N, C-alpha and C positions, 0 to 999 in steps of 0.2 A: 426702527420705528416707522409706523404707519406711514402712507404719504402724504397724508392730509396735513399732519404734523407737519413733514419736511417742507408741503409748499405753503404752511402759513409763516413758517419760521425764514424759508426765503422771500417772504412777501416784505418782513419785517427788516432784511437785510439791506435788500436793494432799492426799498420805498425811500421814498422823500426826505421821513426824518432821522433816515441812520445813514448806511453809508451808500443811498442814490446820489448824491450829488458826484462823491469821489467818482463811482464808477463811471458817471455821466461822464467827466471828464476826461477819464483814461480812455473809454471806446468811441468817444466821439457823436452820441449820441443818445437821447434820453428811454433807458430801459425802462421806465412805469412812468405812468403819470397818471393823476387823478385827478379826472375830472368828470364830465358829464357822462363821455362814453363810459369810462371803464366802470363807471356807477351804475350806467346801463346793464355791460355784460353780466358784470357781477351777478346782479339781480334777473338776468334771464338764466344764469348758470345755477344758482342754486335752487329756481323755479324747476327747471328740468330736474336736479338733482331729487329735489322732494318729491315733482310727477314721478319717475320710475321708481320711486321707493313706492308710492301707493300703488302703480300697475304691478308691482311685484306680488305685494301682500294682499291687495284684493279684499272683497265682503269676506271671503272664508276666513283670511287671517282676522280682523276684528271680532267674527263671530266666538273664534279661538281662545282671543284674550279674554272676550266677554267683559261683565262687569268686572271684572279683578284688572284690567289694561285701566279704565276709566277711574276705581279709587286707588292705582298705584299713581298717576297722571296728577288726580286731585290731591294727593297728601305729601307726593315729590315734588310739588310745587308749595303749597302750604306751609309744610315742613321750614324749608328755609326761607320763605317769604318772613313768616313770624320770627324765629329765631335770629333774624338778621337784623330787623328791625327793632326787638327787642334790646339784642345786642347795642344796637348805635343810639337808640331811642334818646341818653342824655346826652352824648358826647354832639350829635349832631341837627338833635331835634327832630319833633315827628316827622314834618313834610320829607326832609333827606332820608332819613330813617326808610320810612314807609317805600319810598321810589328806591336805594339802593337796594333793601327786600325785595321790591318786586324785579328789578334786573337780574337777580341773583335767582327768580323760579323757575325759569323756561329750560329747558334742554335745547341742544342745537341738532335737530334730528338730520339737518346735511352731511355733518360730522359721524353721527353714528349709525348712518345707513352708508354710507361710504365705508369705515372701517369695518362695518358688520361684512363688506360684500366683500372687503381684501381679505379674510380672516377665513370667509367661506361660514361663516354665521348663521343657523337656519333652525329651521323647526318652528316650534310652540314659541321658544326662546324668544326670536327674532319675531313673533309675531305680538308678541306682549311688548319687546322693547317698539317697535313701529307705532303699534296703537298709542303705547302711553306716551312718547316722544310726540305724537301729532296733538292730542290731546291735549299736553302739556302747555302746549303755548296756545291753545285757546283758554288754559285756565290762567294762565300769566296776563294775557292781553285783558280777561275781566277783573282780575285782582287789581291790573296796573288801571284800568277804566274807573275802579270805586274810589283808587288813591286819590285820581286828579281830581274825582266829582267832589270829595273831602274836600280837599286842597282848594278847589273853586266857591266854596265854600257849603257847599250842599253835601253836607254832611250828615243829613235827618238820615234814618234809617231806612225810610221811603222813598227815599231820590237814590239812596244807595242799591235796595233790590231793586230797582227800576232799571239801570244802568245791568246789575246783571242779569236780571230779564230779559231785556233787550239782545244780549248777546246768545246766552244760553237758545233763546226760541231761533233768533235769527241764523244761528251755527245751525242748528237740526234743524230748519223748513228749510235751507238751501242745499244740506248734504242731503234731506230726503228727495227733493225734487231733481238732485241732478242725478243720484240714484237710479230714479224709475225713468228718467226720462233721455241722456245722454246716451246709453246703450242701446233703445233703441232707433234713435236718429243714424246712431252709428251704421246699425247694422240696416237699415232702411238704405242709406248711402251704397254699401257696400265693400268691396277693396279698394276700388278706384281711387275713392277717396278718401281714404282712412287716414292718411298723414295730413292733408289738410284739415282736416274736422278736426282730428286731434288736437292742432296746434289752437286752431278755433276753441273748441270747448273749452282749452287751459287757458289762453289767455284771457278769454271773454269771458269766465270764471272769476280770474285773476281781476280784471279791473272793477267787477262788477262786486266783489267782496270787500277789497281797497275800497272804493267808493263808498263804504259801508260801515269802514275804520277795521276790518281785520286786517291779518300779515297776508301776504302776496302767496307766506309759505303754506299758510293753512288751507287757501282756497287751490293751489298746485295739490297738494297730497288729495284734497275733497276731489278735486278731477282725476287724479289716478286711480283711485277708489273707486269714482262710478263709472271709468272706463273699463275696469278691469275684468267685468261682467260680461264687456259686447265677444262677440264672438270673432271681433278683428282682434280681440287682445292682445297676441302675438303681433301682429304689423305695430300696434302702439306700444308696445316692449322694445320692437327692434328701433322703433324710432327714438323713442325715448332714452335707450343702452347707447346710441350713437351718438346722440346730439350731446347727452351729458358725458362722457367720454372726451368728450373734444372739449368741452366748455368747462366740464366741472371743475379740471385743477384751479381753472382761471380766478372762480369765486375766493378760494383757501389762500390765495397770494393777493389778490387786491384787499382781502378782509386783512392782513398780515401790513400790508402794508398803509394802511390808512391809522396803527395806530402809533398815534404821536411819541415819543421815547422824552420827548422833550419835557411831558408834563408827570414824568412819575417823580414828584421830591420826594424824599423820605418819608413827610407823613402820607402822600399818596400810598407808596411803597407801601409801608407798615398796615395802612387801613386796607390797601390790596391783596397782604398776606394774612389779615385778620378773615375776611369775608370770603376767600379763597379758602380757607380752611373751614371755617362753617358750613358753607354752599356745600363742598363735597363730603364732607360727614353726615349734615343734615337730609341730602338729596337721596344718599344711599340708605339712611335710616328711612325713609321714608316711604324709598320706593320697594324695597326687598321683601316686606310681608306680604306682598299684595302680588310680587314676583312670584313666591314661593308657594302663594294661592293658587296662583294660573299655571303654576309649572310643575309643581310638587316633584322637584328637583331642588337639593342644595346646590348642588352646582350651575345650572342652566341659569337659578334664579339671581346668584350671585353675579353671574357673568351679564345678566341682562339690568342688575341694578348699576353696574359699572359702565354700560351701554349708555347709560343716564346722565351720567353724571357731567359731561362737555357743555358747557353752554356754548350761548352762540349769536346769533346775528338779532333775537328777539331784546337779549338782556341788553346789546349797543343801541337797540331801535328806543327802548324804552329811558335808558337813563341818557340818552339823545332828547327825547321829549322831555323829560326831567331838567335838564339844564336850560333850554330852551323857554322853557317855562317858567323857570328862575328859583325853582326849588332844591337845586342843587347845583355846587360850584365847581369850579374847572378840575381843583383837585379831587373832588369823589369820582367825576368823569374820570378821570383817568385811571382813580382806583377800579372802576368798574371795569374800563378796558383790559387791565390788567389781570383782573377776575376771568373774565372771560379766555384771557391768552392762558392762563395757567389753568384752569379748570377744563378748557379743551384739549394741553397736552397731556395732563396729569391723566384726566378720563381716557382719553384715545391710548395713550401707552399701557395704560393697566388691562385697560379692555382688550386691546389685541394680544397681549402678553400671556394674560390670563388664560384666553379661549385658545389664542397659538400654542402654548404650554404645554397643552392638555395631549395624551396618547391620544385617546380618540375624539371625535370633532363632538361641539355641541351642539345637539340636533335635538333636545327633549326628549 
């Protein structure tokens, strides 16, 4: 079993909504507490995981994945969104079905990169997986922003096109500026200031992009990609790997502990199983043709497509925003949370077993 799956399940077991209270009374102390501090550490951990992935892949990996990686991200997000929204349209209504579809669109880059590292997945297949997984979150954010604009009464095509253009242009402009400037500043400062500058660049970019409405995950990946072309990239990688190995497991444990099992009614369970099945099948179908176009290997393209199956923090964030806006109810939110767990466990296990079960390593 991949470590991330074990950490996720451990968090569910010792969390406050499962056996946490019983275990707390047995050991005489609280094993895990959900508060602002644990949320901060969880966000810090996932930012470091994605930053390390961006540093590892670098610009060369994005170039190797090329347009195929972007197309895989776009269709891998659009197909689950449209399929699940269409399937739920009659029973949940337009707004709820669109939010549920948007929540199922994204891939968990944190889970994908962590499992890929565990099983030694590398080469062009990994380049495609990381590129598509990173762009996937941007596509999911654009989909959800369009859904929110429509829900707010701005369903005119011109309004939705403006929302899409905003995110596309902002993301492209920030990425280009970061890639052009950050490596030069790092090189000018030298090895002495490598670690402080890496953290300053990372969290400065995260703060800036979050203020513009982006996910911190997207910002962390952009920062990693940008700094990978610096001559100090080796020092940056050592810093990121050291910190993420220390804090990385914390993210998955906390993510599991936040799942409120009390919300899983029979209807929520049935809904979660239905959207999980659609999410798995449609994501795989949307990614596979473009993975093959990039890699030209049936075995490796299947492996990369399986690596795209786990959903994650973006899906939960979208569902939470939809819940806060009154677009979905508690039962629908619980269904999304369970869908994230099911697809994460199923995707991580299938990916690790498919790759690990091969006599030869998957390297493209």
